[in-house]
C-alpha positions, -999 to 999 in steps of 0.1 A, spaced: 102 -353 293 103 -345 256 122 -314 251 109 -284 230 124 -276 195 119 -242 182 123 -232 145 120 -192 151 132 -177 184 124 -136 190 162 -120 210 151 -89 230 178 -66 245 156 -48 274 157 -11 281 137 16 299 137 35 267 141 9 237 137 -26 236 158 -41 207 148 -69 189 160 -98 169 149 -128 152 170 -162 151 161 -191 128 170 -230 139 179 -239 105 208 -216 104 216 -206 144 219 -169 133 197 -139 134 186 -108 126 183 -73 140 151 -60 133 135 -22 142 140 -17 180 104 -5 198 103 25 219 98 21 262 80 43 288 103 31 317 111 -4 306 72 -6 294 65 -16 253 35 -5 236 20 -39 239 -3 -42 209 28 -24 189 49 -57 196 21 -78 195 20 -73 160 55 -78 156 50 -112 173 22 -120 149 45 -110 118 72 -134 131 60 -159 150 84 -166 171 81 -203 191 99 -189 220 117 -159 236 149 -146 246 159 -116 266 190 -106 279 199 -104 315 220 -74 324 235 -87 353 269 -69 373 298 -83 363 305 -103 394 276 -124 382 250 -113 405 214 -96 395 209 -60 389 179 -37 390 180 -42 353 182 -74 352 149 -80 379 134 -59 356 143 -76 324 127 -107 341 96 -91 350 96 -84 309 95 -117 302 78 -130 324 52 -105 306 58 -118 278 52 -153 283 19 -143 300 8 -127 270 18 -144 243 17 -177 260 53 -190 250 81 -200 268 110 -177 274 150 -179 284 166 -157 304 208 -154 287 234 -137 302 243 -101 284 268 -83 298 292 -69 275 271 -70 250 262 -31 246 298 -24 241 301 -50 215 272 -39 200 283 -5 202 319 -13 186 303 -32 159 282 -5 151 305 19 148 328 -7 122 292 -3 102 295 34 99 265 39 119 276 75 139 245 75 163 212 84 166 191 87 133 160 71 136 163 35 156 191 31 174 215 3 159 231 -7 192 196 -19 208 189 -41 176 226 -53 174 227 -61 207 195 -77 206 210 -96 173 241 -108 195 221 -115 228 198 -140 203 232 -154 188 247 -161 216 219 -182 231 214 -202 202 250 -210 199 254 -218 235 223 -231 258 195 -231 234 210 -257 209 191 -281 223 162 -264 216 169 -260 180 175 -292 175 214 -289 167 231 -313 170 207 -342 170 
């Protein structure tokens, strides 16, 4: 079976009120955060998300799984998995789960170092968390899908 190679991947930091988004390029194995979108109890405005996906044309999605510290599933990770399945169903593109433990903590530290003091407009922590999740996947288990090392 031939493995699928991606050029562009979109990553998500799933949340019940905000969903952070980042876009990554295979050629550089780096990602850039883009503005997060609002969600209602974990459900995004699918039309708004569709426009973002249309603009960036990702080949696949990566969704952070907020696992418990012992590696077991949490209620949020089950909801994030449901979100990933809905992305696949709506946009007909594969999705990959990635362990995101401590990503939000790391994003908060990073945002603080960049001088972000809190909420003004889009929450940079969700966006930065999506970027960290996506870069982690691209430089780890996702490398085989990006043609890295071929």
